[in-house]
C-alpha positions as CSV (number, residue, x, y, z in Angstrom):
1,M,10.0,11.7,-144.5
2,K,6.7,11.3,-146.4
3,L,8.2,8.6,-148.5
4,D,9.0,6.6,-145.4
5,L,5.4,6.9,-144.2
6,V,4.1,5.5,-147.5
7,R,6.7,2.8,-147.8
8,A,6.3,1.4,-144.3
9,P,2.6,0.2,-144.8
10,L,3.5,-1.2,-148.2
11,E,6.5,-3.1,-146.8
12,S,4.3,-4.4,-144.0
13,L,1.7,-5.7,-146.5
14,V,4.4,-7.3,-148.6
15,R,5.7,-9.1,-145.4
16,V,2.2,-10.3,-144.5
17,R,1.7,-11.7,-148.0
18,F,5.1,-13.3,-148.0
19,L,4.5,-14.9,-144.7
20,F,1.2,-16.3,-145.9
21,V,2.8,-17.8,-149.0
22,V,5.6,-19.3,-147.0
23,M,3.1,-20.8,-144.5
24,A,1.1,-22.3,-147.4
25,L,4.3,-23.7,-149.0
26,V,5.4,-25.3,-145.8
27,V,2.0,-27.0,-145.4
28,A,1.7,-27.8,-149.1
29,L,3.2,-31.0,-150.2
30,S,1.1,-31.6,-153.4
31,T,-1.9,-33.8,-153.9
32,Q,-5.2,-33.9,-155.8
33,T,-7.2,-36.7,-154.0
34,A,-7.6,-38.0,-150.5
35,I,-7.0,-41.6,-149.7
36,A,-8.0,-42.8,-146.2
37,Q,-5.7,-45.3,-144.7
38,A,-6.4,-46.4,-141.2
39,Q,-4.1,-48.2,-138.8
40,S,-5.7,-49.3,-135.6
41,R,-3.1,-49.4,-132.7
42,L,-4.7,-49.7,-129.3
43,G,-7.9,-51.7,-129.5
44,Q,-7.0,-53.5,-132.7
45,R,-10.6,-53.5,-133.9
46,R,-11.0,-54.0,-137.6
47,I,-12.6,-51.3,-139.7
48,I,-15.7,-52.6,-141.5
49,S,-16.7,-49.5,-143.4
50,K,-14.7,-46.3,-144.2
51,I,-15.8,-43.1,-145.7
52,V,-13.1,-41.4,-147.8
53,P,-12.7,-37.8,-146.5
54,A,-13.7,-34.9,-148.8
55,Y,-10.6,-33.1,-149.9
56,P,-10.8,-29.5,-148.7
57,E,-10.9,-26.9,-151.5
58,I,-8.1,-24.9,-149.9
59,A,-6.0,-28.0,-149.7
60,K,-6.6,-28.7,-153.4
61,R,-5.6,-25.2,-154.3
62,Y,-2.3,-25.3,-152.4
63,R,-1.7,-29.0,-153.0
64,I,-1.5,-29.8,-149.3
65,K,-1.0,-33.4,-148.4
66,G,-0.3,-35.1,-145.1
67,I,-1.6,-37.4,-142.4
68,V,-4.1,-36.6,-139.7
69,K,-3.8,-38.8,-136.6
70,L,-6.9,-39.3,-134.5
71,E,-7.7,-41.1,-131.3
72,V,-11.2,-42.6,-131.7
73,I,-13.5,-44.0,-129.0
74,V,-15.5,-46.8,-130.6
75,R,-18.8,-48.1,-129.0
76,K,-19.5,-51.8,-128.6
77,D,-21.7,-51.7,-131.7
78,G,-18.8,-50.4,-133.8
79,S,-19.9,-46.9,-134.3
80,V,-17.6,-44.0,-133.4
81,R,-18.5,-42.1,-130.2
82,S,-15.8,-39.4,-130.4
83,A,-12.6,-38.5,-132.2
84,K,-9.8,-36.5,-130.7
85,V,-7.1,-35.0,-132.9
86,L,-3.5,-36.1,-132.1
87,G,-1.8,-34.4,-135.0
88,G,-2.0,-33.2,-138.6
89,S,-2.5,-30.2,-140.8
90,P,-5.2,-27.9,-139.6
91,V,-6.4,-27.6,-143.2
92,L,-7.1,-31.4,-143.3
93,I,-8.3,-32.1,-139.7
94,G,-11.9,-31.2,-140.2
95,S,-12.4,-33.4,-143.2
96,A,-10.6,-36.3,-141.6
97,T,-12.6,-36.0,-138.4
98,D,-15.9,-35.8,-140.3
99,A,-15.1,-38.9,-142.3
100,V,-13.8,-41.0,-139.4
101,S,-16.9,-40.2,-137.4
102,S,-18.9,-42.1,-140.0
103,W,-16.7,-45.2,-140.0
104,E,-17.9,-48.5,-138.7
105,F,-15.7,-50.9,-136.7
106,E,-16.3,-54.6,-135.9
107,L,-18.4,-55.4,-132.9
108,A,-16.7,-55.8,-129.5
109,P,-17.8,-56.7,-125.9
110,A,-16.8,-53.2,-124.7
111,E,-15.9,-49.7,-125.9
112,S,-12.3,-49.4,-127.2
113,T,-9.9,-46.7,-128.1
114,E,-8.3,-46.8,-131.5
115,V,-5.7,-44.6,-133.1
116,V,-6.2,-44.1,-136.8
117,Q,-4.4,-42.2,-139.4
118,V,-6.0,-40.6,-142.4
119,A,-3.6,-39.9,-145.3
120,F,-4.2,-37.2,-147.8
121,D,-2.0,-38.0,-150.8
122,D,-1.8,-38.9,-154.5
């Protein structure tokens, strides 16, 4: 009986660690650097200046790669007013959003909505 009381917390800890490793492996697809690639779909405004996102330390450690998709509202002057996440790894979203918020698009007569993708890969 006492052995079961000791083994149960240990098994629970092992399960938690196992689940954490499995989650990390599911997300991890292997990469060392981040390369920003943008594809504008709705407003079709050309990107004039892009900032490459910082590669998050945890993503480096677990070799996570992937694409973060953002819907960006661009002001008439080409600066980014806001960015809304449409999809991507939670580990990469913050870095992608920070970088895209600094991008500059070409001038336009009105605000536009652009969909951009930021790729984190080799």
